[in-house]
LUMMI-514264 format. One record per residue: residue number from 1; x, y, z of N, C-alpha, C in turn. Coordinates in steps of 0.1 Angstrom, whole numbers, plus 5000, padded with zeros to 4 digits. Layout:
LUMMI-514264
> NUM/X/Y/Z/X/Y/Z/X/Y/Z
...
END
This chain:
LUMMI-514264
> 1/4893/5177/4576/4903/5169/4584/4906/5175/4598
> 2/4907/5188/4598/4910/5195/4611/4898/5193/4620
> 3/4886/5194/4615/4874/5191/4623/4874/5177/4629
> 4/4877/5168/4620/4878/5154/4624/4888/5152/4636
> 5/4900/5157/4634/4910/5156/4644/4906/5163/4657
> 6/4899/5174/4656/4894/5181/4668/4884/5172/4676
> 7/4875/5166/4668/4865/5157/4674/4871/5145/4681
> 8/4881/5139/4674/4888/5128/4680/4895/5132/4693
> 9/4902/5143/4693/4909/5148/4705/4899/5151/4716
> 10/4888/5157/4712/4877/5161/4722/4872/5148/4729
> 11/4869/5138/4721/4864/5126/4726/4874/5119/4735
> 12/4886/5119/4731/4897/5112/4739/4899/5119/4753
> 13/4899/5133/4752/4901/5140/4765/4889/5138/4774
> 14/4877/5138/4769/4865/5136/4778/4864/5122/4783
> 15/4868/5112/4775/4868/5098/4779/4878/5096/4790
> 16/4890/5102/4788/4901/5102/4799/4896/5108/4812
> 17/4889/5120/4810/4884/5127/4822/4874/5118/4829
> 18/4866/5111/4822/4856/5103/4828/4863/5091/4836
> 19/4873/5085/4830/4881/5075/4836/4887/5080/4849
> 20/4892/5092/4849/4899/5098/4861/4888/5100/4872
> 21/4877/5105/4868/4866/5108/4877/4861/5095/4884
> 22/4860/5084/4875/4856/5071/4881/4867/5066/4890
> 23/4879/5069/4887/4890/5064/4896/4890/5071/4909
> 24/4888/5084/4909/4888/5092/4922/4876/5087/4930
> 25/4865/5084/4924/4853/5079/4931/4856/5066/4938
> 26/4864/5057/4931/4867/5044/4938/4877/5046/4949
> 27/4886/5056/4948/4896/5059/4958/4888/5064/4971
> 28/4878/5073/4968/4870/5078/4979/4863/5067/4986
> 29/4857/5057/4979/4850/5046/4985/4860/5038/4993
> 30/4871/5035/4988/4881/5027/4995/4886/5034/5008
> 31/4887/5047/5006/4891/5055/5018/4881/5054/5029
> 32/4868/5055/5025/4857/5054/5035/4858/5041/5043
> 33/4861/5030/5036/4862/5017/5042/4875/5016/5051
> 34/4886/5022/5046/4898/5022/5053/4896/5030/5067
> 35/4890/5041/5066/4887/5049/5078/4879/5041/5088
> 36/4868/5034/5083/4860/5026/5092/4868/5015/5099
> 37/4877/5009/5091/4885/4998/5096/4895/5003/5106
> 38/4900/5015/5103/4910/5021/5113/4904/5024/5126
> 39/4891/5027/5126/4884/5030/5139/4878/5018/5146
> 40/4880/5006/5140/4875/4994/5146/4886/4988/5154
> 41/4884/4987/5167/4894/4982/5176/4889/4971/5185
> 42/4879/4964/5180/4873/4954/5189/4874/4940/5183
> 43/4883/4938/5174/4884/4924/5167/4891/4914/5176
> 44/4888/4902/5174/4895/4891/5181/4903/4883/5170
> 45/4916/4884/5170/4924/4877/5160/4934/4868/5167
> 46/4934/4855/5163/4943/4846/5169/4941/4844/5184
> 47/4928/4845/5189/4925/4844/5203/4928/4856/5211
> 48/4933/4867/5204/4936/4879/5212/4926/4890/5208
> 49/4920/4896/5218/4909/4906/5215/4915/4920/5215
> 50/4908/4929/5209/4912/4943/5208/4921/4946/5196
> 51/4921/4938/5186/4929/4940/5174/4922/4951/5166
> 52/4931/4958/5158/4926/4969/5150/4922/4964/5136
> 53/4911/4968/5130/4906/4963/5118/4915/4966/5106
> 54/4920/4978/5104/4929/4981/5093/4942/4974/5094
> 55/4947/4973/5106/4960/4966/5107/4958/4951/5104
> 56/4947/4945/5108/4944/4931/5105/4943/4929/5089
> 57/4936/4938/5082/4935/4937/5068/4949/4938/5061
> 58/4957/4948/5065/4970/4950/5059/4979/4938/5062
> 59/4978/4932/5074/4986/4920/5076/4982/4908/5068
> 60/4969/4907/5065/4965/4896/5057/4971/4898/5043
> 61/4970/4910/5037/4975/4913/5024/4990/4911/5023
> 62/4997/4916/5033/5012/4915/5033/5017/4900/5034
> 63/5009/4892/5042/5013/4878/5044/5009/4869/5033
> 64/4999/4873/5025/4994/4865/5014/5004/4865/5003
> 65/5007/4853/4998/5018/4852/4988/5013/4847/4974
> 66/5000/4848/4971/4995/4844/4958/4989/4856/4951
> 67/4977/4860/4955/4971/4871/4948/4978/4884/4951
> 68/4984/4886/4963/4991/4899/4967/5006/4897/4966
> 69/5011/4888/4959/5025/4886/4958/5032/4898/4952
> 70/5026/4905/4942/5032/4916/4935/5032/4928/4944
> 71/5044/4934/4947/5045/4945/4956/5038/4958/4950
> 72/5040/4960/4937/5033/4972/4931/5018/4972/4934
> 73/5012/4960/4934/4998/4959/4936/4994/4964/4950
> 74/5000/4959/4961/4997/4963/4974/5001/4977/4977
> 75/5012/4982/4970/5016/4995/4972/5005/5005/4967
> 76/5000/5002/4955/4990/5010/4949/4977/5010/4957
> 77/4973/4998/4962/4961/4996/4969/4961/5002/4983
> 78/4973/5002/4990/4974/5006/5003/4980/5020/5005
> 79/4992/5022/4999/5000/5034/5003/5000/5046/4993
> 80/5000/5043/4980/5001/5054/4971/4991/5054/4959
> 81/4978/5055/4962/4968/5054/4952/4968/5064/4941
> 82/4975/5076/4944/4977/5086/4933/4987/5082/4923
> 83/4996/5073/4926/5007/5069/4916/5002/5058/4907
> 84/4992/5061/4899/4986/5051/4890/4996/5045/4880
> 85/5007/5052/4877/5017/5047/4868/5023/5034/4872
> 86/5023/5031/4885/5029/5018/4889/5020/5006/4886
> 87/5008/5009/4881/4999/4998/4876/5006/4991/4865
> 88/5015/4998/4858/5022/4992/4846/5029/4979/4851
> 89/5034/4979/4863/5041/4967/4869/5033/4957/4875
> 90/5019/4958/4874/5010/4948/4879/5005/4940/4867
> 91/5007/4927/4868/5004/4918/4857/4989/4916/4855
> 92/4981/4918/4865/4966/4916/4864/4960/4926/4853
> 93/4949/4922/4848/4942/4931/4838/4951/4936/4827
> 94/4958/4927/4820/4968/4932/4810/4963/4940/4799
> 95/4950/4939/4796/4945/4947/4784/4939/4960/4788
> 96/4940/4964/4801/4935/4977/4806/4946/4987/4807
> 97/4943/5000/4805/4953/5010/4807/4955/5012/4822
> 98/4965/5020/4826/4969/5021/4840/4958/5026/4849
> 99/4950/5035/4843/4939/5041/4851/4928/5031/4854
> 100/4924/5024/4844/4913/5014/4846/4919/5002/4854
> 101/4931/4999/4852/4937/4988/4860/4937/4993/4875
> 102/4941/5005/4877/4942/5010/4891/4928/5011/4897
> 103/4918/5014/4889/4905/5015/4895/4900/5001/4899
> 104/4904/4991/4892/4900/4977/4896/4906/4973/4909
> 105/4919/4978/4912/4925/4974/4924/4920/4983/4936
> 106/4915/4995/4933/4909/5002/4944/4896/4995/4948
> 107/4889/4990/4938/4877/4983/4941/4880/4970/4950
> 108/4891/4964/4946/4896/4952/4954/4900/4956/4968
> 109/4906/4967/4970/4910/4972/4983/4897/4974/4992
> 110/4887/4980/4986/4875/4983/4994/4868/4969/4997
> 111/4868/4960/4987/4861/4947/4989/4869/4939/4999
> 112/4882/4939/4999/4890/4931/5009/4887/4936/5023
> 113/4885/4948/5025/4882/4953/5039/4868/4949/5043
> 114/4858/4951/5034/4844/4947/5037/4843/4932/5039
> 115/4850/4924/5031/4849/4909/5032/4856/4905/5045
> 116/4867/4910/5048/4875/4906/5060/4868/4910/5073
> 117/4862/4922/5073/4857/4927/5085/4841/4926/5086
> 118/4835/4921/5075/4821/4920/5075/4813/4933/5076
> 119/4819/4943/5069/4813/4956/5069/4804/4958/5057
> 120/4794/4967/5059/4785/4971/5048/4793/4980/5038
> 121/4786/4981/5026/4792/4990/5016/4792/5005/5022
> 122/4803/5012/5019/4803/5026/5025/4792/5035/5020
> 123/4787/5043/5029/4777/5053/5026/4783/5066/5021
> 124/4783/5068/5008/4789/5079/5001/4778/5088/4995
> 125/4779/5101/4996/4770/5110/4990/4771/5110/4975
> 126/4761/5104/4968/4761/5103/4954/4759/5116/4946
> 127/4755/5126/4953/4752/5139/4946/4764/5148/4946
> 128/4775/5144/4952/4786/5153/4952/4793/5153/4938
> 129/4802/5163/4936/4809/5164/4924/4822/5156/4924
> 130/4821/5144/4920/4833/5135/4920/4844/5140/4911
> 131/4841/5147/4901/4851/5152/4892/4860/5162/4899
> 132/4854/5170/4908/4861/5180/4915/4871/5175/4926
> 133/4870/5162/4929/4879/5156/4939/4893/5157/4935
> 134/4902/5160/4945/4916/5161/4942/4923/5148/4946
> 135/4929/5141/4937/4934/5127/4939/4945/5128/4950
> 136/4954/5138/4950/4965/5139/4959/4959/5141/4974
> 137/4948/5149/4975/4942/5151/4988/4936/5137/4993
> 138/4930/5130/4984/4924/5117/4987/4935/5108/4992
> 139/4946/5108/4985/4957/5099/4989/4963/5103/5002
> 140/4964/5116/5005/4969/5120/5018/4960/5117/5029
> 141/4947/5118/5026/4937/5114/5036/4938/5099/5040
> 142/4941/5091/5030/4942/5077/5032/4955/5074/5041
> 143/4965/5081/5038/4978/5079/5045/4977/5083/5060
> 144/4968/5092/5063/4966/5096/5077/4962/5083/5086
> 145/4956/5073/5079/4952/5061/5086/4962/5050/5084
> 146/4968/5050/5072/4976/5039/5068/4990/5039/5075
> 147/4996/5052/5076/5009/5053/5082/5009/5048/5097
> 148/5000/5053/5106/5000/5047/5119/4997/5032/5120
> 149/4989/5027/5111/4986/5013/5111/4998/5005/5107
> 150/5006/5009/5097/5018/5002/5093/5028/5003/5105
> 151/5029/5015/5111/5039/5017/5122/5036/5007/5133
> 152/5023/5006/5137/5019/4997/5147/5023/4982/5144
> 153/5020/4978/5132/5023/4964/5127/5038/4962/5128
> 154/5046/4971/5123/5061/4969/5123/5066/4969/5138
> 155/5061/4977/5146/5065/4977/5160/5062/4963/5167
> 156/5050/4958/5163/5047/4945/5169/5056/4934/5164
> 157/5060/4935/5151/5069/4925/5146/5083/4926/5153
> 158/5087/4938/5155/5100/4941/5161/5100/4937/5176
> 159/5088/4937/5182/5087/4934/5197/5086/4919/5199
> 160/5085/4911/5188/5084/4897/5190/5097/4891/5195
> 161/5097/4880/5202/5110/4874/5207/5120/4871/5195
> 162/5132/4874/5197/5142/4872/5187/5143/4858/5182
> 163/5142/4856/5169/5144/4843/5163/5156/4843/5155
> 164/5166/4835/5159/5179/4835/5152/5179/4826/5139
> 165/5169/4817/5138/5168/4810/5126/5160/4818/5116
> 166/5166/4819/5104/5159/4827/5094/5146/4821/5089
> 167/5136/4829/5088/5123/4825/5084/5120/4833/5071
> 168/5119/4826/5060/5116/4832/5047/5104/4841/5047
> 169/5093/4835/5053/5080/4843/5053/5082/4855/5061
> 170/5089/4855/5073/5090/4866/5081/5099/4877/5075
> 171/5109/4873/5067/5117/4883/5060/5109/4890/5049
> 172/5101/4882/5042/5093/4888/5031/5083/4897/5037
> 173/5077/4893/5048/5067/4901/5055/5073/4915/5059
> 174/5084/4915/5065/5090/4927/5070/5094/4936/5058
> 175/5100/4930/5048/5104/4938/5036/5092/4945/5030
> 176/5081/4938/5029/5069/4944/5023/5063/4955/5032
> 177/5063/4953/5045/5059/4963/5054/5067/4976/5054
> 178/5080/4974/5053/5089/4985/5052/5088/4993/5039
> 179/5085/4985/5028/5083/4991/5015/5070/5000/5015
> 180/5060/4994/5021/5047/5002/5022/5049/5014/5031
> 181/5056/5012/5042/5057/5023/5051/5065/5035/5045
> 182/5076/5031/5038/5084/5042/5032/5077/5049/5021
> 183/5069/5041/5013/5060/5047/5003/5050/5057/5009
> 184/5044/5053/5020/5034/5061/5026/5040/5073/5033
> 185/5052/5072/5038/5059/5084/5043/5064/5093/5033
> 186/5069/5088/5022/5075/5097/5011/5068/5093/4998
> 187/5056/5096/4996/5049/5092/4984/5055/5097/4970
> 188/5061/5108/4971/5067/5114/4958/5079/5106/4954
> 189/5086/5099/4964/5097/5090/4960/5094/5076/4965
> 190/5082/5071/4962/5077/5059/4967/5086/5047/4963
> 191/5085/5036/4970/5093/5024/4967/5087/5017/4955
> 192/5095/5015/4945/5090/5009/4933/5092/4994/4932
> 193/5102/4989/4939/5105/4975/4938/5113/4970/4951
> 194/5112/4957/4953/5119/4951/4964/5129/4940/4959
> 195/5140/4939/4965/5150/4928/4961/5153/4921/4974
> 196/5149/4908/4975/5149/4900/4987/5159/4889/4986
> 197/5167/4887/4996/5176/4875/4996/5173/4868/5009
> 198/5165/4858/5009/5161/4851/5021/5172/4843/5028
> 199/5182/4839/5020/5193/4832/5025/5202/4841/5034
> 200/5204/4853/5029/5212/4862/5037/5204/4870/5047
> 201/5190/4869/5045/5182/4877/5054/5182/4892/5051
> 202/5184/4896/5038/5185/4910/5035/5174/4914/5025
> 203/5171/4926/5024/5162/4932/5014/5167/4946/5010
> 204/5165/4949/4998/5168/4963/4993/5155/4969/4988
> 205/5152/4981/4992/5140/4988/4988/5145/4998/4978
> 206/5140/4997/4965/5144/5007/4955/5133/5017/4953
> 207/5136/5030/4954/5126/5040/4952/5125/5044/4938
> 208/5116/5053/4934/5114/5057/4920/5126/5063/4914
> 209/5135/5069/4921/5147/5075/4916/5158/5065/4915
> 210/5155/5052/4918/5165/5041/4918/5175/5042/4929
> 211/5171/5048/4940/5180/5049/4952/5177/5038/4961
> 212/5187/5030/4965/5184/5018/4974/5184/5021/4989
> 213/5176/5014/4996/5177/5014/5011/5179/4999/5015
> 214/5189/4997/5023/5193/4983/5026/5189/4980/5040
> 215/5183/4967/5042/5179/4962/5055/5183/4948/5056
> 216/5186/4943/5068/5189/4929/5070/5185/4925/5084
> 217/5183/4912/5085/5180/4906/5098/5193/4899/5102
> 218/5200/4905/5113/5213/4900/5117/5212/4895/5131
> 219/5214/4882/5133/5213/4875/5146/5199/4878/5152
> 220/5189/4877/5143/5175/4878/5147/5171/4893/5149
> 221/5179/4903/5147/5176/4917/5149/5176/4924/5135
> 222/5165/4931/5133/5164/4939/5120/5172/4952/5121
> 223/5180/4954/5110/5188/4966/5110/5187/4973/5096
> 224/5189/4986/5097/5191/4993/5084/5205/4996/5082
> 225/5210/4993/5070/5225/4995/5067/5226/5009/5061
> 226/5236/5016/5067/5239/5030/5063/5249/5030/5052
> 227/5250/5041/5045/5260/5042/5034/5274/5041/5039
> 228/5277/5047/5051/5290/5046/5057/5294/5033/5062
> 229/5285/5023/5061/5289/5009/5065/5284/5006/5079
> 230/5278/5015/5086/5272/5012/5099/5258/5006/5098
> 231/5253/5001/5109/5239/4996/5109/5232/5001/5121
> 232/5219/5004/5119/5211/5009/5130/5199/4999/5132
> 233/5197/4994/5144/5186/4985/5147/5173/4993/5144
> 234/5164/4986/5137/5151/4992/5134/5143/4996/5147
> 235/5145/4988/5157/5138/4990/5170/5141/5004/5175
> 236/5154/5009/5173/5157/5022/5177/5150/5033/5169
> 237/5149/5031/5156/5142/5040/5147/5127/5041/5151
> 238/5121/5030/5154/5106/5030/5156/5103/5034/5171
> 239/5112/5034/5179/5110/5039/5193/5108/5054/5193
> 240/5115/5061/5184/5114/5076/5184/5104/5081/5174
> 241/5097/5073/5166/5087/5077/5156/5074/5079/5163
END
């Protein structure tokens, strides 16, 4: 009986290790495509030339409200690939465990970039030791490109002419961008959920420790609400970042 239990435990550990290695490999592939997209600055989007590839892909995902409606999904795909536990909150692939579900979404991230930008499959050294890859390092490498891309997108949104009429799509877009940005900045206390009120033009970002961050669009201007009751325009925050 002891031998049987040992064999079952051995098989389980090795299968789990194989799943983790496969996942790290997919994160590496997605990172390669993200880096290539980040270095692409010759797109023409909406008649405007010189657009950045990674920023364009992120904007497509953030603005899409069907397949990418779930925030946990885009958070895992873009900002915090090491936090595979959040796959539990993604309804896709319901019969898969978190690791295999996460792997599927890293594949989708890599595919979304290639499909959108017409890029080839990334050229990765197949002889390297994928098991030895460090998932946290891979995630940090990704954020070196994701953080400035998100910052640039948010700055562009804030620089747009003030619209006093509330726009549900615009509010949802900014809340998702802020959630991704905060997760990428502070991955250990990443944003786990969003609470949006399009009527009031507000959103609350809840981090993993259940601490809220409040934002609102007030007279067409985005603000962060402080605990003491004051408000700071986001434009001021992003001018000094």
